[in-house]
C-alpha positions as CSV (number, residue, x, y, z in Angstrom):
1,M,0.0,0.0,0.0
2,S,2.8,2.4,1.0
3,K,4.7,1.4,-2.1
4,N,1.7,2.0,-4.4
5,F,1.1,5.3,-2.7
6,S,4.7,6.4,-3.2
7,I,4.6,5.5,-6.9
8,T,1.3,7.2,-7.5
9,F,2.4,10.3,-5.6
10,R,5.6,10.5,-7.5
11,K,3.8,10.2,-10.8
12,N,1.4,13.0,-9.8
13,V,4.3,15.3,-8.7
14,I,6.2,14.6,-11.9
15,S,3.1,15.2,-14.0
16,F,2.5,18.5,-12.1
17,A,6.1,19.6,-12.7
18,I,6.1,18.6,-16.4
19,T,2.8,20.5,-16.9
20,W,4.2,23.6,-15.4
21,I,7.4,23.3,-17.3
22,G,5.5,22.9,-20.5
23,L,3.3,25.9,-19.8
24,L,6.3,28.0,-19.0
25,I,8.0,27.0,-22.2
26,V,4.9,27.8,-24.3
27,I,4.5,31.2,-22.5
28,G,8.2,31.9,-23.0
29,I,8.2,31.0,-26.7
30,V,5.0,33.0,-27.5
31,S,6.3,36.0,-25.5
32,L,9.7,36.0,-27.2
33,F,8.0,35.7,-30.6
34,S,5.6,38.6,-29.7
35,I,8.5,40.8,-28.5
36,W,10.5,40.0,-31.7
37,S,7.4,40.9,-33.8
38,M,6.9,44.1,-31.9
39,N,10.5,45.0,-32.3
40,K,10.4,44.3,-36.0
41,S,7.3,46.4,-36.5
42,Y,8.9,49.3,-34.5
43,K,12.1,49.1,-36.6
44,E,10.2,49.0,-39.9
45,G,7.9,51.8,-38.9
46,A,10.7,53.9,-37.6
47,K,12.7,53.3,-40.8
48,L,9.8,54.3,-43.0
49,A,9.1,57.4,-41.0
50,S,12.8,58.3,-41.2
51,Q,12.8,57.9,-45.0
52,I,9.7,60.1,-45.3
53,N,11.3,62.7,-43.0
54,Q,14.5,62.7,-45.1
55,T,12.4,63.0,-48.3
56,S,10.6,66.0,-46.8
57,F,13.9,67.5,-45.6
58,Q,15.4,67.3,-49.0
59,I,12.4,68.9,-50.6
60,T,12.5,71.7,-48.1
61,S,16.2,72.1,-48.7
62,A,15.6,72.2,-52.5
63,Q,12.9,74.9,-51.9
64,V,15.3,77.0,-49.9
65,D,18.0,76.7,-52.5
66,F,15.5,77.5,-55.3
67,K,14.5,80.7,-53.5
68,I,18.2,81.6,-53.3
69,Q,18.6,80.8,-57.0
70,V,15.7,83.2,-57.8
71,Q,17.4,85.8,-55.7
72,E,20.7,85.3,-57.5
73,W,18.7,85.8,-60.8
74,K,17.5,89.1,-59.4
75,N,21.0,90.0,-58.4
76,I,22.1,89.4,-62.0
77,L,19.4,91.9,-63.2
78,L,20.2,94.5,-60.5
79,R,24.0,94.4,-60.9
80,G,24.4,92.8,-64.3
81,K,25.5,96.0,-66.0
82,N,28.9,95.4,-64.5
83,I,30.3,92.3,-66.4
84,S,32.3,91.0,-63.4
85,D,29.3,91.2,-61.1
86,R,27.1,89.6,-63.7
87,E,29.5,86.7,-64.0
88,K,29.7,86.4,-60.2
89,Y,26.0,86.2,-59.7
90,L,25.5,84.0,-62.8
91,S,28.0,81.6,-61.3
92,S,26.0,81.6,-58.0
93,F,22.8,81.2,-59.9
94,Q,24.2,78.1,-61.6
95,N,25.6,76.7,-58.4
96,Q,22.2,77.0,-56.8
97,E,20.7,75.1,-59.8
98,K,23.1,72.3,-59.0
99,N,22.2,72.4,-55.3
100,V,18.5,72.2,-56.1
101,N,19.0,69.2,-58.4
102,D,21.2,67.4,-55.8
103,H,18.5,67.8,-53.2
104,L,15.7,66.7,-55.5
105,D,17.8,63.6,-56.5
106,K,18.3,62.7,-52.9
107,A,14.6,63.2,-52.3
108,G,13.8,60.9,-55.2
109,S,16.2,58.3,-53.8
110,F,14.6,58.4,-50.3
111,C,11.1,58.4,-51.7
112,S,11.9,55.3,-53.9
113,Q,12.5,53.3,-50.7
114,T,8.9,54.0,-49.6
115,S,5.5,53.1,-51.0
116,L,4.6,56.7,-51.7
117,N,4.3,56.4,-55.4
118,I,2.2,59.5,-55.9
119,E,4.8,61.6,-53.9
120,C,7.6,60.1,-55.9
121,E,5.9,61.1,-59.2
122,K,5.5,64.6,-57.8
123,I,9.2,64.8,-57.1
124,A,9.9,63.8,-60.6
125,A,7.5,66.4,-61.9
126,I,9.2,69.1,-59.8
127,Q,12.6,68.1,-61.2
128,T,11.3,68.4,-64.7
129,E,9.7,71.7,-64.0
130,H,12.8,73.0,-62.4
131,K,14.9,72.1,-65.4
132,R,12.4,73.8,-67.6
133,L,12.6,77.0,-65.6
134,Y,16.4,76.9,-65.6
135,E,16.4,76.7,-69.4
136,I,13.9,79.7,-69.6
137,Y,16.2,81.7,-67.3
138,Q,19.3,80.8,-69.3
139,N,17.6,81.5,-72.7
140,T,16.4,84.8,-71.4
141,L,19.9,85.9,-70.7
142,L,21.0,85.2,-74.3
143,N,21.2,88.4,-76.2
144,A,19.9,90.2,-73.2
145,S,20.9,93.9,-72.9
146,F,21.9,95.5,-69.6
147,D,22.6,98.9,-71.0
148,N,19.7,100.6,-69.3
149,Y,16.9,100.2,-66.9
150,E,14.3,99.7,-69.6
151,A,16.2,96.8,-71.1
152,I,16.7,95.2,-67.7
153,H,13.0,95.7,-67.0
154,Q,12.1,93.8,-70.2
155,I,14.3,90.9,-69.1
156,D,12.5,90.8,-65.8
157,D,9.1,90.9,-67.4
158,K,9.9,87.7,-69.4
159,V,10.3,85.6,-66.3
160,R,8.3,87.4,-63.7
161,G,6.3,85.0,-61.5
162,I,7.4,81.8,-63.3
163,D,8.9,80.5,-60.0
164,R,5.7,80.7,-58.0
165,N,4.1,77.5,-59.1
166,L,7.2,75.5,-58.5
167,D,7.7,77.1,-55.1
168,T,4.1,76.3,-54.1
169,S,4.5,72.7,-55.4
170,M,7.5,72.2,-53.2
171,D,5.8,73.7,-50.2
172,L,2.7,71.6,-50.5
173,L,4.7,68.4,-51.1
174,S,6.9,69.0,-48.1
175,S,3.8,69.6,-45.9
176,N,2.2,66.5,-47.3
177,L,5.2,64.4,-46.5
178,L,5.4,65.7,-42.9
179,S,1.7,64.8,-42.5
180,K,2.4,61.3,-43.8
181,E,5.4,60.9,-41.5
182,A,3.1,61.8,-38.5
183,N,0.5,59.2,-39.8
184,Q,3.2,56.6,-40.1
185,Q,4.3,57.2,-36.5
186,K,0.7,56.9,-35.3
187,E,0.3,53.7,-37.4
188,T,3.4,52.2,-35.9
189,L,2.3,53.1,-32.4
190,G,-1.1,51.6,-33.1
191,T,0.5,48.3,-34.3
192,L,2.7,48.1,-31.2
193,V,-0.3,48.7,-28.9
194,E,-2.4,46.1,-30.7
195,K,0.4,43.5,-30.5
196,Y,1.0,44.3,-26.8
197,N,-2.7,43.9,-26.0
198,A,-2.8,40.6,-27.9
199,L,0.2,39.4,-25.9
200,R,-1.2,40.5,-22.6
201,K,-4.5,38.8,-23.4
202,F,-2.8,35.6,-24.4
203,I,-0.7,35.6,-21.2
204,L,-3.8,36.2,-19.0
205,V,-5.8,33.5,-20.7
206,F,-3.0,31.1,-20.6
207,M,-2.3,31.8,-17.0
208,F,-5.9,31.1,-16.2
209,I,-5.6,27.8,-18.0
210,A,-2.4,27.0,-16.3
211,L,-3.9,27.8,-12.8
212,T,-6.9,25.6,-13.7
213,I,-4.7,22.7,-14.7
214,S,-2.5,23.2,-11.7
215,S,-5.5,23.2,-9.4
216,I,-6.6,19.9,-10.9
217,S,-3.1,18.5,-10.5
218,L,-2.8,19.6,-6.9
219,Y,-6.3,18.2,-6.1
220,S,-5.2,14.9,-7.6
221,I,-2.0,14.9,-5.5
222,L,-3.9,15.8,-2.3
223,R,-6.5,13.1,-3.0
224,T,-3.7,10.6,-3.3
225,T,-2.3,11.6,0.1
226,R,-5.8,11.2,1.7
227,E,-6.2,7.8,0.2
């Protein structure tokens, strides 16, 4: 009788221990997988938000350089009567052209790493428009006369206001990208909260199941001792 009791008791204790070990292993595996999934979602969301931010930054930088480029054009008209000054500001104008193109190229590169196809198309359109305006500015200078105010005024009239649409397009695109960055951050946070809540719910349900199984196992052990 004592021997049978010892064997039965030992089996119940081993069964109880194995059950708890199994439950702990399952909880551990699921928890680790959930943490890995949350970390992956965070990294992917943060990377995408960063790419959108960089795209917006490059567009804003291009806009700033374009404004400077237009100002250099005005300097050419204001001080172009002196050949050395004209060459100086023309060189600055051309350098700003390159700076704008560099920023737009970088913006296009960052944008291509996202799924913002519409915004990428807008960047390409801005690049095309900027090149078109540069050609207009350059062609306007050909055979231009800086002899008197009336001649300079005629040069200015040919290009007056042509920069406004491009400047507005850059401004709107930059603002739109910042809005999308904020939405991406909210989406990432929402995903993390959703996965956290799912993990918490799983652990609570599983712990309830574990406690129920443990109670049954303990009851079986106690019943064995009474017998």
